[in-house]
Backbone as ProteinMPNN parsed JSONL, in Angstrom:
{"seq_chain_A": "MAYFDIDIACREGFGERKLVSMIQQRINSLPWDLDLNEQDFLTGYAYQDLRYYLLYKFGLLNLSNNDASYELCKRILRNEEQVTKIVDEWFNWWVIKWRQRVKLVFSENEQLNNENNNNANPQSNADELLKSIPKNLVDKLRREIIVELIRQNEVCSLDVVSDFILRTTLSELINEYGKDGTLKLISTNITSIRLRLLKKIMEIRDSNQPLVILRVRISPSQTYQGIS", "coords_chain_A": {"N_chain_A": [[56.007, -49.91, -77.342], [56.763, -46.564, -77.402], [55.26, -43.854, -79.095], [57.118, -41.883, -80.135], [59.398, -43.355, -80.291], [58.528, -45.182, -82.252], [58.317, -43.555, -84.437], [60.976, -42.762, -84.895], [62.165, -45.285, -85.343], [60.811, -45.975, -87.728], [61.504, -44.015, -89.473], [64.177, -44.566, -89.768], [63.983, -47.031, -91.285], [63.292, -49.365, -90.124], [60.909, -50.855, -90.205], [60.809, -51.699, -92.847], [63.075, -53.32, -93.022], [62.383, -55.318, -91.341], [60.202, -56.59, -92.791], [61.819, -57.52, -94.893], [63.167, -59.427, -93.562], [61.226, -61.231, -92.737], [60.433, -62.299, -95.346], [62.805, -63.458, -96.177], [63.125, -65.489, -94.321], [61.047, -67.152, -94.993], [61.507, -67.864, -97.616], [63.99, -69.104, -97.36], [63.008, -71.397, -96.202], [61.876, -72.953, -98.117], [61.785, -75.897, -100.077], [63.763, -75.578, -102.142], [66.726, -75.617, -103.947], [68.705, -73.179, -103.492], [71.205, -70.801, -104.021], [72.953, -68.065, -102.219], [72.81, -65.714, -103.652], [70.563, -66.345, -105.342], [68.715, -66.464, -103.347], [68.754, -63.76, -102.33], [67.892, -62.444, -104.641], [65.248, -63.457, -105.066], [64.168, -62.456, -102.656], [64.263, -59.814, -102.82], [62.898, -59.354, -105.206], [60.249, -60.415, -104.119], [59.672, -58.561, -102.246], [58.385, -56.015, -102.923], [55.915, -57.009, -103.851], [54.75, -58.032, -101.535], [54.743, -55.555, -100.05], [52.805, -54.164, -101.34], [50.636, -55.885, -101.039], [50.257, -55.872, -98.177], [49.756, -53.06, -97.834], [47.379, -52.988, -99.257], [45.82, -54.744, -97.568], [45.659, -53.176, -95.245], [44.436, -50.899, -96.073], [45.798, -48.804, -97.212], [46.675, -48.054, -99.652], [45.939, -45.767, -101.166], [47.297, -43.61, -100.054], [49.921, -41.268, -100.213], [53.235, -42.196, -101.282], [55.248, -41.854, -99.219], [53.647, -41.399, -97.004], [52.19, -43.708, -96.903], [54.255, -45.726, -96.438], [55.039, -44.96, -93.875], [52.828, -45.224, -92.33], [52.388, -47.968, -92.664], [54.737, -49.011, -91.657], [54.315, -48.384, -88.911], [52.172, -50.03, -88.342], [53.356, -52.553, -88.677], [55.344, -52.521, -86.553], [53.791, -52.269, -84.314], [51.698, -54.132, -84.301], [52.895, -56.881, -84.793], [52.395, -59.698, -84.6], [49.909, -59.831, -85.892], [50.661, -58.958, -88.466], [52.477, -60.989, -89.253], [50.916, -63.199, -89.463], [49.37, -62.292, -91.685], [51.547, -62.162, -93.659], [52.227, -64.814, -93.784], [49.97, -65.897, -95.031], [49.937, -64.491, -97.444], [52.346, -65.343, -98.549], [52.049, -68.091, -99.038], [50.33, -68.036, -101.155], [51.827, -66.509, -102.937], [54.002, -68.09, -103.681], [52.66, -70.093, -105.159], [51.792, -68.531, -107.187], [54.131, -67.55, -108.295], [55.147, -69.852, -109.447], [53.386, -70.241, -111.286], [53.099, -67.845, -112.917], [55.689, -66.782, -113.488], [58.149, -67.339, -115.822], [61.265, -68.887, -116.329], [64.127, -68.191, -118.202], [66.835, -69.729, -119.882], [68.559, -69.922, -122.093], [70.044, -68.242, -124.978], [68.685, -68.816, -127.357], [66.165, -69.52, -126.521], [65.386, -67.255, -125.25], [65.302, -65.503, -127.492], [63.138, -66.59, -129.04], [61.02, -66.101, -127.22], [61.011, -63.365, -127.226], [60.337, -62.983, -129.904], [57.786, -63.919, -129.786], [56.603, -62.135, -128.132], [56.565, -59.85, -129.631], [54.447, -60.236, -131.251], [52.343, -59.227, -129.943], [52.443, -56.218, -129.749], [53.085, -53.568, -127.499], [54.205, -51.105, -127.797], [53.016, -48.809, -128.917], [51.446, -47.799, -126.938], [53.165, -46.219, -125.431], [53.597, -43.45, -126.136], [51.118, -42.593, -125.88], [50.712, -42.771, -123.119], [52.284, -40.819, -122.122], [50.721, -38.635, -122.648], [48.755, -38.744, -120.918], [47.484, -37.503, -117.788], [49.853, -37.737, -115.05], [48.894, -38.267, -112.425], [46.472, -39.606, -113.064], [47.249, -41.847, -114.392], [48.772, -43.208, -112.32], [46.677, -43.716, -110.526], [45.159, -45.352, -111.909], [46.796, -47.6, -112.278], [47.131, -48.307, -109.51], [44.446, -49.142, -109.029], [44.248, -51.355, -110.581], [46.144, -53.098, -109.386], [45.094, -53.341, -106.93], [42.678, -54.853, -107.758], [43.943, -57.11, -108.999], [45.023, -58.381, -106.596], [42.674, -58.828, -105.208], [41.763, -60.986, -106.787], [43.636, -62.848, -106.186], [46.039, -62.688, -107.484], [49.05, -62.287, -106.709], [51.724, -62.053, -107.269], [54.561, -60.474, -108.892], [53.353, -57.855, -109.257], [53.71, -55.243, -110.076], [54.832, -55.526, -112.693], [52.922, -57.061, -113.941], [50.593, -55.314, -113.679], [51.545, -53.139, -115.144], [51.682, -54.372, -117.699], [49.059, -54.92, -118.196], [47.802, -52.4, -118.23], [49.187, -51.3, -120.47], [48.64, -53.0, -122.45], [45.846, -52.874, -122.648], [45.522, -50.184, -123.365], [46.796, -50.336, -125.752], [45.067, -51.907, -127.382], [42.955, -50.307, -127.404], [43.783, -48.047, -128.79], [44.203, -49.416, -131.35], [41.572, -49.616, -132.031], [40.386, -47.085, -131.737], [42.291, -45.167, -132.416], [44.877, -42.805, -131.465], [44.069, -40.092, -130.682], [41.306, -40.584, -130.407], [41.4, -42.401, -128.399], [42.307, -40.881, -126.179], [40.374, -39.061, -126.042], [38.339, -40.651, -125.09], [39.222, -41.373, -122.751], [39.121, -39.125, -121.334], [36.484, -38.381, -121.34], [34.972, -40.714, -120.616], [35.769, -42.394, -118.48], [35.041, -44.589, -117.013], [34.557, -46.588, -119.005], [37.069, -47.356, -119.595], [37.981, -48.277, -117.267], [36.345, -50.565, -117.181], [37.477, -52.082, -119.266], [39.924, -52.548, -118.365], [39.326, -54.229, -116.237], [38.255, -56.305, -117.465], [40.425, -57.39, -118.781], [41.999, -58.144, -116.551], [40.313, -60.15, -115.528], [40.69, -61.954, -117.646], [43.424, -62.608, -117.327], [43.194, -63.77, -114.789], [41.849, -66.186, -115.359], [43.586, -67.442, -116.883], [46.367, -69.762, -117.221], [48.805, -69.246, -117.926], [52.29, -68.26, -118.103], [53.257, -64.894, -117.316], [55.405, -63.235, -116.788], [58.743, -63.137, -118.035], [61.843, -64.192, -117.057], [65.327, -63.624, -117.516], [67.835, -65.865, -116.939], [71.207, -66.061, -116.294], [73.851, -68.208, -116.406], [76.913, -69.849, -115.813], [78.916, -71.961, -118.041], [79.821, -74.238, -116.69], [78.047, -74.534, -114.591], [75.358, -75.884, -112.89], [72.016, -75.396, -112.905], [69.541, -75.367, -110.274], [66.276, -75.956, -108.854], [63.723, -73.229, -108.086], [61.33, -73.827, -109.673]], "CA_chain_A": [[56.999, -48.9, -77.754], [56.273, -45.112, -77.417], [55.021, -43.218, -80.497], [58.291, -41.287, -80.469], [60.336, -44.482, -80.607], [58.134, -45.786, -83.532], [58.56, -42.624, -85.452], [62.441, -42.879, -85.194], [62.449, -46.482, -86.049], [60.204, -46.027, -89.163], [62.557, -42.991, -90.269], [65.514, -45.402, -89.932], [63.802, -48.059, -92.076], [63.142, -50.626, -89.392], [59.839, -51.672, -90.607], [61.303, -52.325, -94.164], [64.049, -54.397, -92.708], [61.466, -56.318, -90.64], [59.423, -57.248, -93.797], [62.716, -58.36, -95.732], [63.596, -60.525, -92.796], [60.174, -62.123, -92.825], [60.456, -62.838, -96.527], [63.978, -64.248, -96.215], [62.964, -66.676, -93.425], [60.007, -67.949, -95.629], [62.26, -68.33, -98.869], [65.048, -70.123, -96.792], [62.422, -72.553, -95.771], [61.359, -73.543, -99.206], [62.562, -76.933, -100.492], [64.321, -75.222, -103.321], [68.174, -75.526, -103.866], [68.984, -71.858, -103.894], [72.368, -70.108, -103.541], [72.704, -66.961, -101.64], [72.387, -64.739, -104.709], [69.307, -66.512, -105.742], [67.845, -66.059, -102.249], [68.6, -62.302, -102.358], [67.159, -62.088, -105.718], [63.805, -63.751, -104.766], [63.605, -61.655, -101.517], [64.064, -58.406, -103.454], [61.608, -59.508, -106.13], [58.899, -60.552, -103.476], [59.425, -57.447, -101.3], [57.353, -55.002, -103.538], [54.687, -57.601, -103.841], [54.417, -58.139, -100.177], [54.318, -54.288, -99.63], [51.522, -53.79, -101.954], [49.571, -56.689, -100.284], [50.045, -55.207, -96.85], [49.101, -51.769, -98.18], [45.952, -53.254, -99.519], [45.024, -55.267, -96.397], [45.402, -52.056, -94.238], [43.591, -49.828, -96.67], [46.862, -47.557, -97.273], [47.101, -47.862, -101.051], [45.569, -44.521, -101.72], [48.016, -42.593, -99.565], [51.197, -40.918, -100.885], [54.191, -43.253, -101.015], [55.876, -41.651, -98.132], [52.666, -41.515, -95.916], [51.932, -45.136, -96.785], [55.284, -46.41, -95.887], [55.104, -44.649, -92.513], [51.657, -45.939, -91.726], [52.604, -49.482, -92.674], [55.702, -49.209, -90.57], [53.688, -48.394, -87.592], [51.44, -51.468, -88.034], [54.405, -53.663, -88.5], [55.977, -52.42, -85.131], [52.664, -52.435, -83.236], [51.057, -55.4, -84.464], [53.739, -57.761, -85.509], [51.748, -60.831, -84.753], [48.874, -59.846, -86.988], [51.275, -58.835, -89.811], [53.165, -62.206, -89.421], [49.616, -63.977, -90.041], [49.083, -61.822, -93.025], [52.639, -62.526, -94.47], [52.012, -66.239, -94.081], [48.694, -65.921, -95.97], [50.481, -63.952, -98.763], [53.57, -66.144, -98.94], [51.583, -69.359, -99.647], [49.716, -67.689, -102.538], [52.966, -65.902, -103.723], [54.834, -69.245, -104.267], [51.885, -70.63, -106.098], [51.673, -67.615, -108.388], [55.401, -67.575, -108.921], [55.367, -70.979, -110.355], [52.378, -70.203, -112.473], [53.233, -66.708, -113.73], [57.029, -66.524, -113.932], [58.88, -68.225, -116.649], [62.774, -68.502, -116.353], [64.685, -68.517, -119.559], [68.268, -69.937, -119.714], [69.396, -69.91, -123.226], [69.844, -67.215, -125.858], [67.665, -69.159, -128.283], [64.869, -69.519, -125.857], [65.083, -65.699, -125.098], [64.874, -64.885, -128.691], [61.896, -67.075, -129.353], [60.042, -65.242, -126.375], [61.017, -61.938, -127.723], [59.634, -62.898, -131.137], [56.354, -64.179, -129.601], [56.164, -60.993, -127.51], [56.369, -58.907, -130.696], [53.139, -60.462, -131.878], [51.372, -58.438, -129.285], [53.282, -55.084, -129.431], [52.494, -52.48, -126.691], [55.009, -49.982, -127.968], [52.151, -47.804, -129.291], [50.855, -47.144, -125.73], [54.11, -45.445, -124.842], [53.339, -42.249, -126.362], [49.797, -42.267, -125.321], [50.838, -42.638, -121.734], [52.93, -39.472, -121.887], [49.719, -37.608, -122.877], [47.864, -38.86, -119.874], [48.085, -36.989, -116.564], [50.434, -38.813, -114.308], [48.137, -38.835, -111.379], [45.454, -40.57, -113.394], [48.033, -43.21, -114.677], [49.114, -43.748, -111.163], [45.403, -43.991, -109.851], [44.582, -46.623, -112.639], [47.886, -48.759, -111.712], [46.711, -48.683, -108.136], [43.132, -49.87, -109.12], [44.603, -52.665, -111.318], [46.937, -53.862, -108.43], [43.91, -53.789, -105.98], [41.853, -55.892, -108.291], [44.769, -58.26, -109.06], [45.13, -58.757, -105.4], [41.444, -59.476, -104.986], [41.776, -62.093, -107.691], [44.749, -63.687, -105.76], [47.199, -62.51, -108.355], [49.889, -61.582, -105.837], [53.127, -61.978, -107.686], [54.904, -59.543, -109.97], [52.279, -56.975, -109.331], [54.379, -54.06, -110.832], [54.987, -56.028, -113.998], [51.533, -57.51, -114.361], [49.791, -54.213, -113.803], [51.937, -52.473, -116.194], [51.233, -55.2, -118.824], [47.483, -54.87, -118.345], [47.501, -51.162, -118.563], [49.717, -51.098, -121.709], [47.857, -53.829, -123.46], [44.645, -52.363, -122.831], [45.522, -48.96, -124.182], [47.279, -50.582, -127.264], [43.849, -52.345, -128.017], [41.953, -49.058, -127.698], [44.449, -47.292, -129.845], [43.921, -50.057, -132.56], [40.094, -49.389, -132.29], [39.945, -45.579, -131.873], [43.274, -44.183, -132.662], [45.39, -42.086, -130.253], [43.31, -38.998, -130.403], [39.971, -41.044, -129.992], [41.481, -43.051, -127.061], [42.464, -39.743, -125.366], [38.956, -38.342, -125.79], [37.592, -41.744, -124.307], [39.77, -41.427, -121.349], [38.635, -37.768, -120.649], [34.964, -38.294, -121.348], [34.231, -41.94, -120.36], [36.895, -43.173, -117.827], [34.383, -45.901, -116.714], [34.66, -47.568, -120.077], [38.461, -47.704, -119.56], [38.053, -49.247, -116.124], [35.622, -51.837, -117.522], [38.269, -52.864, -120.197], [40.986, -53.028, -117.545], [38.764, -55.308, -115.441], [38.102, -57.577, -118.507], [41.8, -57.939, -118.956], [42.353, -58.763, -115.263], [39.635, -61.536, -115.464], [41.22, -62.897, -118.595], [44.502, -63.159, -116.713], [42.782, -64.743, -113.752], [41.389, -67.378, -115.828], [44.611, -68.105, -117.716], [47.325, -70.395, -116.406], [49.944, -68.957, -118.657], [53.238, -67.217, -117.483], [53.202, -63.592, -117.712], [56.696, -62.691, -116.716], [59.961, -63.807, -118.296], [63.064, -63.678, -116.403], [66.426, -64.282, -118.101], [68.889, -66.383, -116.009], [72.584, -66.293, -116.82], [74.573, -69.179, -115.703], [78.104, -70.245, -116.539], [78.788, -73.305, -118.681], [79.911, -75.316, -115.67], [77.097, -74.409, -113.545], [74.075, -76.64, -113.037], [70.953, -74.621, -112.096], [68.516, -76.257, -109.687], [65.195, -75.157, -108.049], [62.841, -72.234, -108.534], [60.465, -74.409, -110.688]], "C_chain_A": [[56.248, -47.585, -77.928], [56.179, -44.821, -78.821], [56.38, -42.614, -81.026], [59.284, -42.31, -80.885], [59.944, -45.075, -82.013], [58.534, -44.863, -84.639], [60.118, -42.621, -85.758], [62.68, -44.097, -85.841], [61.973, -46.486, -87.492], [61.112, -45.107, -90.018], [63.727, -43.831, -90.618], [65.293, -46.63, -90.826], [63.694, -49.382, -91.397], [61.974, -51.49, -89.913], [60.131, -52.386, -92.047], [62.204, -53.541, -94.014], [63.353, -55.605, -92.082], [60.786, -57.22, -91.804], [60.561, -58.129, -94.691], [63.07, -59.427, -94.957], [62.489, -61.728, -92.789], [60.158, -62.883, -94.187], [61.618, -63.833, -96.671], [63.741, -65.568, -95.364], [61.998, -67.592, -94.275], [60.844, -68.562, -96.918], [63.336, -69.343, -98.433], [64.256, -71.416, -96.419], [61.69, -73.443, -96.844], [62.305, -74.667, -99.576], [63.128, -76.825, -101.911], [65.924, -75.097, -103.039], [68.642, -74.172, -104.406], [70.261, -71.436, -103.268], [72.079, -68.837, -102.962], [72.315, -65.757, -102.484], [71.103, -64.98, -105.244], [68.401, -66.135, -104.608], [67.636, -64.503, -102.11], [67.746, -61.84, -103.383], [65.571, -62.187, -105.497], [63.353, -62.895, -103.471], [63.424, -60.241, -102.067], [62.944, -58.427, -104.436], [60.333, -59.575, -105.41], [58.621, -59.301, -102.622], [58.26, -56.582, -101.823], [55.954, -55.685, -103.479], [53.968, -57.721, -102.461], [53.872, -56.556, -99.644], [52.986, -53.905, -100.144], [50.406, -54.59, -101.259], [49.259, -56.202, -98.933], [49.381, -53.837, -97.091], [47.605, -51.864, -98.363], [45.241, -53.72, -98.333], [44.736, -54.089, -95.35], [44.726, -50.771, -94.856], [44.533, -48.517, -96.735], [47.224, -47.388, -98.684], [46.83, -46.351, -101.674], [46.45, -43.221, -101.132], [49.37, -42.335, -100.461], [52.248, -41.992, -100.378], [54.819, -43.019, -99.618], [54.929, -41.823, -96.867], [52.324, -43.084, -95.718], [52.912, -46.01, -96.152], [55.344, -46.182, -94.369], [54.063, -45.356, -91.811], [51.777, -47.422, -91.742], [53.699, -49.82, -91.711], [55.151, -49.307, -89.261], [52.906, -49.54, -87.392], [52.352, -52.492, -87.854], [54.904, -53.725, -87.077], [54.993, -52.648, -84.171], [52.024, -53.555, -83.217], [51.761, -56.638, -85.204], [53.162, -59.107, -85.701], [50.637, -61.036, -85.839], [49.612, -59.684, -88.321], [52.01, -60.089, -90.087], [52.12, -63.196, -90.089], [49.475, -63.623, -91.449], [50.193, -62.247, -94.061], [52.53, -64.061, -94.846], [51.032, -66.555, -95.037], [49.329, -65.548, -97.356], [51.438, -64.964, -99.3], [53.05, -67.379, -99.724], [50.99, -69.145, -101.067], [50.912, -67.252, -103.507], [53.792, -67.028, -104.403], [54.111, -69.988, -105.351], [52.033, -69.85, -107.349], [53.066, -67.521, -109.009], [55.583, -68.693, -109.88], [54.5, -70.955, -111.477], [52.764, -69.061, -113.381], [54.554, -66.281, -114.121], [57.671, -67.639, -114.646], [60.459, -67.974, -116.579], [63.432, -69.107, -117.629], [66.367, -68.586, -119.37], [69.12, -69.804, -120.863], [69.122, -68.641, -124.085], [68.744, -67.459, -126.864], [66.244, -69.074, -127.673], [64.41, -68.046, -125.623], [64.673, -65.048, -126.351], [63.641, -65.284, -129.265], [60.83, -66.397, -128.441], [59.895, -63.932, -126.847], [60.146, -61.878, -128.973], [58.141, -63.121, -130.983], [55.769, -62.885, -128.882], [55.763, -59.874, -128.538], [55.02, -59.008, -131.528], [52.05, -59.718, -131.216], [52.161, -57.21, -128.707], [52.394, -54.13, -128.425], [53.181, -51.207, -126.868], [54.095, -48.656, -128.219], [51.33, -47.106, -128.11], [51.859, -46.324, -125.069], [53.699, -44.03, -124.866], [52.103, -41.702, -125.862], [50.018, -41.97, -123.82], [51.479, -41.352, -121.353], [51.95, -38.336, -122.01], [48.667, -37.726, -121.834], [48.304, -38.331, -118.561], [48.619, -38.0, -115.716], [49.666, -39.237, -113.178], [46.971, -39.785, -111.728], [46.14, -41.888, -113.71], [48.173, -43.872, -113.402], [47.839, -44.315, -110.531], [44.926, -45.384, -110.713], [45.568, -47.876, -112.455], [47.446, -49.17, -110.448], [45.416, -49.426, -108.095], [43.419, -51.2, -109.775], [45.172, -53.564, -110.158], [45.913, -54.312, -107.349], [43.096, -54.979, -106.477], [42.589, -57.131, -108.632], [44.811, -59.035, -107.748], [43.729, -59.527, -104.921], [41.203, -60.861, -105.722], [42.923, -63.136, -107.281], [45.967, -63.777, -106.596], [48.123, -61.577, -107.548], [51.378, -61.561, -106.057], [53.375, -61.264, -108.981], [53.85, -58.444, -110.347], [52.584, -55.74, -110.22], [54.298, -54.475, -112.231], [53.738, -56.405, -114.671], [50.711, -56.269, -114.616], [50.166, -53.412, -115.023], [51.564, -53.149, -117.559], [49.693, -55.004, -119.128], [47.204, -53.517, -118.973], [47.971, -50.923, -120.038], [48.882, -51.805, -122.848], [46.432, -53.367, -123.826], [44.645, -50.954, -123.729], [45.973, -49.301, -125.484], [45.927, -51.058, -128.0], [42.956, -51.194, -128.34], [42.518, -48.162, -128.755], [44.117, -47.975, -131.253], [42.502, -49.832, -132.996], [39.741, -47.979, -132.619], [40.96, -44.683, -132.363], [43.719, -43.65, -131.477], [44.596, -41.023, -129.886], [41.831, -39.647, -129.89], [40.078, -41.767, -128.648], [41.585, -41.988, -125.949], [41.113, -39.163, -125.011], [38.123, -39.393, -124.956], [38.004, -41.634, -122.908], [39.265, -40.188, -120.616], [37.291, -37.722, -120.555], [34.282, -39.501, -120.702], [35.212, -42.817, -119.632], [36.27, -44.531, -117.289], [34.56, -46.963, -117.6], [36.117, -48.141, -119.948], [38.667, -48.554, -118.399], [37.48, -50.563, -116.458], [36.613, -52.73, -118.455], [39.488, -53.321, -119.287], [40.535, -54.224, -116.799], [38.679, -56.465, -116.213], [39.457, -58.141, -118.664], [42.274, -58.648, -117.709], [41.613, -60.107, -115.21], [40.202, -62.409, -116.507], [42.579, -63.438, -118.044], [44.279, -64.111, -115.474], [42.4, -66.099, -114.144], [42.513, -68.102, -116.7], [45.638, -68.741, -116.701], [48.709, -70.104, -117.014], [51.0, -68.025, -117.989], [52.994, -65.821, -118.05], [54.468, -62.831, -117.699], [57.958, -63.614, -117.062], [61.065, -63.41, -117.777], [64.239, -64.423, -117.038], [67.433, -64.6, -116.935], [70.345, -66.633, -116.77], [73.372, -67.193, -115.828], [75.882, -69.516, -116.489], [77.978, -71.611, -117.007], [78.983, -74.489, -117.72], [79.024, -75.4, -114.621], [75.872, -75.125, -113.785], [72.987, -75.883, -112.162], [69.874, -75.667, -111.649], [67.47, -75.311, -108.951], [64.564, -74.149, -108.838], [62.024, -72.722, -109.801], [59.295, -75.241, -110.133]], "O_chain_A": [[55.19, -47.55, -78.557], [56.865, -45.397, -79.666], [56.737, -42.806, -82.188], [59.993, -42.064, -81.86], [60.803, -45.414, -82.828], [59.035, -45.306, -85.672], [60.455, -42.468, -86.931], [63.362, -44.088, -86.866], [62.683, -46.961, -88.379], [61.428, -45.432, -91.162], [64.211, -43.764, -91.748], [66.286, -47.282, -91.15], [63.965, -50.42, -92.0], [62.088, -52.71, -90.028], [59.708, -53.513, -92.303], [62.125, -54.555, -94.707], [63.732, -56.755, -92.302], [60.831, -58.449, -91.739], [60.28, -59.244, -95.132], [63.322, -60.468, -95.564], [62.787, -62.921, -92.825], [59.875, -64.081, -94.158], [61.441, -64.92, -97.221], [64.186, -66.639, -95.776], [62.202, -68.805, -94.222], [60.762, -69.77, -97.138], [63.542, -70.346, -99.116], [64.885, -72.471, -96.34], [61.039, -74.448, -96.557], [63.516, -74.495, -99.436], [63.03, -77.731, -102.739], [66.337, -74.54, -102.022], [68.935, -74.024, -105.592], [70.443, -71.669, -102.073], [70.941, -68.41, -103.157], [71.563, -64.89, -102.039], [70.443, -64.014, -105.628], [67.366, -65.52, -104.864], [66.539, -64.024, -101.824], [66.923, -60.952, -103.159], [64.785, -61.26, -105.689], [62.149, -62.689, -103.317], [62.441, -59.578, -101.735], [62.111, -57.521, -104.441], [59.361, -58.961, -105.848], [57.465, -59.013, -102.31], [57.238, -56.471, -101.146], [54.959, -55.057, -103.117], [52.76, -57.526, -102.323], [52.842, -56.382, -98.992], [52.143, -53.374, -99.421], [49.357, -54.036, -100.93], [48.089, -56.12, -98.559], [48.378, -53.59, -96.421], [46.765, -51.127, -97.847], [44.161, -53.211, -98.033], [43.694, -54.069, -94.695], [44.513, -49.757, -94.192], [44.145, -47.4, -96.392], [48.102, -46.562, -98.936], [47.515, -45.897, -102.591], [46.359, -42.082, -101.592], [49.772, -43.149, -101.292], [52.156, -42.558, -99.289], [54.907, -43.993, -98.87], [55.36, -42.319, -95.826], [52.207, -43.616, -94.614], [52.558, -46.932, -95.417], [55.668, -47.114, -93.634], [54.312, -46.027, -90.809], [51.263, -48.074, -90.834], [53.608, -50.824, -91.005], [55.47, -50.235, -88.518], [52.935, -50.074, -86.283], [52.196, -53.303, -86.942], [54.91, -54.783, -86.448], [55.33, -53.245, -83.149], [51.739, -54.048, -82.125], [51.198, -57.27, -86.098], [53.335, -59.697, -86.768], [50.455, -62.057, -86.501], [49.155, -60.293, -89.288], [52.197, -60.296, -91.286], [52.397, -63.881, -91.073], [49.456, -64.481, -92.332], [49.865, -62.638, -95.181], [52.708, -64.486, -95.988], [51.238, -67.459, -95.846], [49.203, -66.314, -98.311], [51.308, -65.389, -100.448], [53.485, -67.685, -100.834], [51.143, -69.952, -101.984], [50.945, -67.598, -104.688], [54.21, -66.899, -105.554], [54.71, -70.463, -106.316], [52.346, -70.375, -108.418], [53.14, -67.414, -110.233], [56.104, -68.522, -110.982], [54.771, -71.546, -112.522], [52.765, -69.278, -114.593], [54.653, -65.46, -115.032], [57.74, -68.763, -114.15], [60.864, -66.83, -116.783], [63.295, -70.271, -118.005], [67.037, -67.702, -118.837], [70.322, -69.588, -120.709], [68.066, -68.027, -123.929], [67.977, -66.563, -127.218], [65.295, -68.601, -128.297], [63.243, -67.687, -125.779], [63.822, -64.158, -126.356], [63.023, -64.474, -129.956], [59.743, -66.143, -128.96], [58.795, -63.381, -126.893], [59.351, -60.957, -129.158], [57.324, -62.673, -131.788], [54.58, -62.597, -129.022], [54.815, -59.112, -128.348], [54.583, -58.136, -132.28], [50.963, -59.554, -131.771], [52.491, -57.115, -127.525], [51.179, -53.985, -128.568], [52.834, -50.242, -126.186], [54.437, -47.568, -127.756], [50.681, -46.072, -128.263], [51.465, -45.677, -124.098], [53.466, -43.419, -123.823], [51.998, -40.54, -125.47], [49.516, -40.959, -123.332], [51.19, -40.841, -120.271], [52.225, -37.218, -121.573], [47.744, -36.912, -121.813], [49.426, -38.644, -118.162], [48.014, -39.063, -115.577], [49.678, -40.428, -112.865], [46.529, -40.606, -110.925], [45.645, -42.947, -113.323], [47.756, -45.025, -113.289], [47.943, -45.418, -109.994], [44.389, -46.336, -110.147], [45.135, -49.028, -112.487], [47.361, -50.379, -110.236], [45.242, -50.278, -107.224], [42.728, -52.156, -109.422], [44.7, -54.688, -109.99], [45.879, -55.469, -106.93], [42.854, -55.951, -105.761], [41.974, -58.196, -108.585], [44.648, -60.254, -107.773], [43.723, -60.626, -104.365], [40.492, -61.732, -105.223], [43.119, -64.146, -107.958], [46.789, -64.688, -106.509], [48.055, -60.351, -107.63], [52.17, -61.14, -105.214], [52.645, -61.361, -109.968], [53.538, -58.176, -111.508], [51.746, -55.301, -111.008], [53.665, -53.738, -112.988], [53.519, -56.101, -115.844], [50.151, -56.154, -115.706], [49.319, -53.038, -115.834], [51.154, -52.44, -118.478], [49.253, -54.951, -120.276], [46.541, -53.393, -120.003], [47.183, -50.371, -120.806], [48.54, -51.286, -123.911], [45.925, -53.429, -124.946], [43.848, -50.74, -124.643], [45.573, -48.592, -126.409], [45.695, -50.633, -129.132], [42.307, -51.122, -129.383], [41.772, -47.577, -129.54], [43.798, -47.272, -132.212], [42.217, -49.849, -134.194], [38.987, -47.663, -133.539], [40.658, -43.543, -132.717], [43.108, -43.913, -130.441], [44.36, -40.946, -128.68], [41.289, -39.101, -128.929], [39.135, -41.806, -127.857], [41.007, -42.176, -124.878], [40.794, -38.838, -123.867], [37.265, -38.977, -124.178], [37.207, -41.788, -121.982], [39.017, -40.225, -119.411], [36.822, -37.008, -119.668], [33.136, -39.381, -120.269], [35.49, -43.917, -120.11], [37.004, -45.509, -117.151], [34.705, -48.118, -117.2], [36.318, -49.331, -120.189], [39.453, -49.499, -118.47], [38.032, -51.597, -116.082], [36.556, -53.958, -118.405], [39.996, -54.424, -119.489], [41.288, -55.194, -116.713], [38.985, -57.56, -115.742], [39.592, -59.364, -118.675], [42.913, -59.694, -117.821], [42.231, -61.118, -114.877], [40.21, -63.619, -116.279], [42.876, -64.612, -118.261], [45.03, -65.047, -115.198], [42.582, -67.063, -113.401], [42.329, -69.23, -117.158], [45.75, -68.33, -115.546], [49.692, -70.716, -116.595], [50.593, -67.057, -117.347], [52.554, -65.672, -119.19], [54.646, -61.891, -118.473], [58.168, -64.671, -116.467], [61.389, -62.239, -117.977], [64.227, -65.651, -117.123], [67.794, -63.75, -116.12], [70.455, -67.369, -117.751], [73.5, -66.929, -114.633], [75.893, -69.455, -117.718], [77.138, -72.384, -116.545], [78.413, -75.566, -117.896], [79.168, -76.267, -113.758], [75.327, -74.989, -114.88], [73.065, -75.778, -110.938], [69.412, -76.565, -112.353], [67.724, -74.178, -108.542], [64.732, -74.084, -110.056], [62.056, -72.074, -110.848], [58.5, -75.779, -110.904]]}, "name": "protein", "num_of_chains": 1, "seq": "MAYFDIDIACREGFGERKLVSMIQQRINSLPWDLDLNEQDFLTGYAYQDLRYYLLYKFGLLNLSNNDASYELCKRILRNEEQVTKIVDEWFNWWVIKWRQRVKLVFSENEQLNNENNNNANPQSNADELLKSIPKNLVDKLRREIIVELIRQNEVCSLDVVSDFILRTTLSELINEYGKDGTLKLISTNITSIRLRLLKKIMEIRDSNQPLVILRVRISPSQTYQGIS"}
């Protein structure tokens, strides 16, 4: 395919549709009893994880979002066989991590219990601090967290888990140093922040606990099967 043709195809979202199709094929092959809505949900949920994984594999995570998307699209269209092998590698791990890291909640009581448990580790005090940190630094730290998660084979729910790691780490620092002290630490010793983040990633790697809670709504007459 000529360069100009690839340029047009990428601007029209062909690479993205190709990735979605790859995910759909693999989800449909799972021995899970999923209806179409569940398949669509899992496909959409997995898409961003796969995109991060491919950007990591091709060394594109440090590019701007538009440039990264374009460069990734070119690789998908020019090297589909290579990309397919990478997707197979990713998907095998993604299914394992989905089962390990994602907890499905079906009842109001179970949801309430989980919310109460989450309140034992509040991250809300990190929200105001994040507003005081330059956005480009926050984005850079998030990318670094995602890269290290992938290196540790944590390939599911990357957006949610990376956000949890960043907020939890900042919350712990605020408890130790206060907001002003944490901001000073960030501006004068960012390496210490990175070491804290790495420690949190290692704690997650060594844990078998679910990190993401998804609330599932079902009608009284519906029996839910699969995804477990």
